[in-house]
N, C-alpha and C positions, 0 to 999 in steps of 0.2 A: 291618449285624444281626448276621447268624451267625458273623460274628470274634470281636466285642463280645462273645457267647454261648458260643463253644466259649474262648477267653482264662479268659473266668468258670470255666469247667468245670473247665478246667487246674488254677487258681490250687488252688480248693477240693477237687480231688484229690492235688494236690501239700502240702496243709495236712491234710490227713485222711492220708496215705502218711506225714508225721510223726511223726506222734501215735501212730494206730494201728495201720497197719499193713496188707497186701496184703488178705487179706479186705473189712478194714472197706472202705477205700476205691475197691477192685473195684464191693461193696454200697451204696454211695454215690456214686459212680460214673452206674453202670448206674440207681439210681434220678437223678438229677440227669438225665441224658438223658436220663430217659423224661418228667419232668414241661416240660423246656424241649421238647419234641418235641410231646408235646401240644398246648401251649403258642403253637409256631408252625404245624403243622396247624389248629387251628381261628380261628386269625390269616387262614394260606391260606383256607382253603376258604370262609370267613363274606366275605374278598374279593372271592373267584368265584360269592361266593351272590349278589351285591349287584351285580353285572357281569347276571345270569343275569334278574332280577329285573324284571317284568314293565312296561312305563312306559305302560299301559292303564286305564281305570276300565273297570270293571263296568255296567254299566244295569243293570237289569229294569226296562220296559216291562209293560204291556197295552192287546191290540192288538184290535180290534174280531176280531170270528172273520171276518168280510170281505175284512178288510186285510191278515190275517195268509195266507188261503189266495189270494188274491193274488202274495204277498209270491213265496209259496209256489215254487206255480206258475213266476214268472218262475226265481229262483232257479235251478228246475230246468233253466229255458228255457236259460239259462246257462251250464248245468252248474260251479252255486258254489253252498257250502251257505248257508244262510238268514244268516245274521249275514253274510257276506260281500255278501250283496246288499243289507243294509242298508246298511253301512257305503261299499257304493259308491254308493247313493242318496244318503244324506247326501253324501256329498264332490261329487256331483257338483251339490249344489241351492249351493253354498257356492262352487266355481269356475263357475257358469252367472252369479251373479247377487253378483260377487264390491263392487260398489259399490252393489247399489239394496240402500236402507236398508228391512228389515221393521221395522214396526206393533208393538209390545210388545205383549201381549196384556195385557189390563186383566182 
């Protein structure tokens, strides 16, 4: 891709140098290089950001006060965050009972 762009820049600069002169050639070459550099930079940055994007869902729930207190205490005992404690407990609930089908609440 960069080889094609450098060839395109060379052709543009050559055509301009034949018609306009050295000063205009340098100006146009700099402008074309800047535009192509910005386009490539934006593409690379976009690809890098796609890889860093989180693959997690954000879920907001309301917990009863007592349940929140108990979870917070357990998290403190396990030296982890409340979020880590909740995730750990949810994952454990699925791994312990993977073959058991839970009834769907009506």
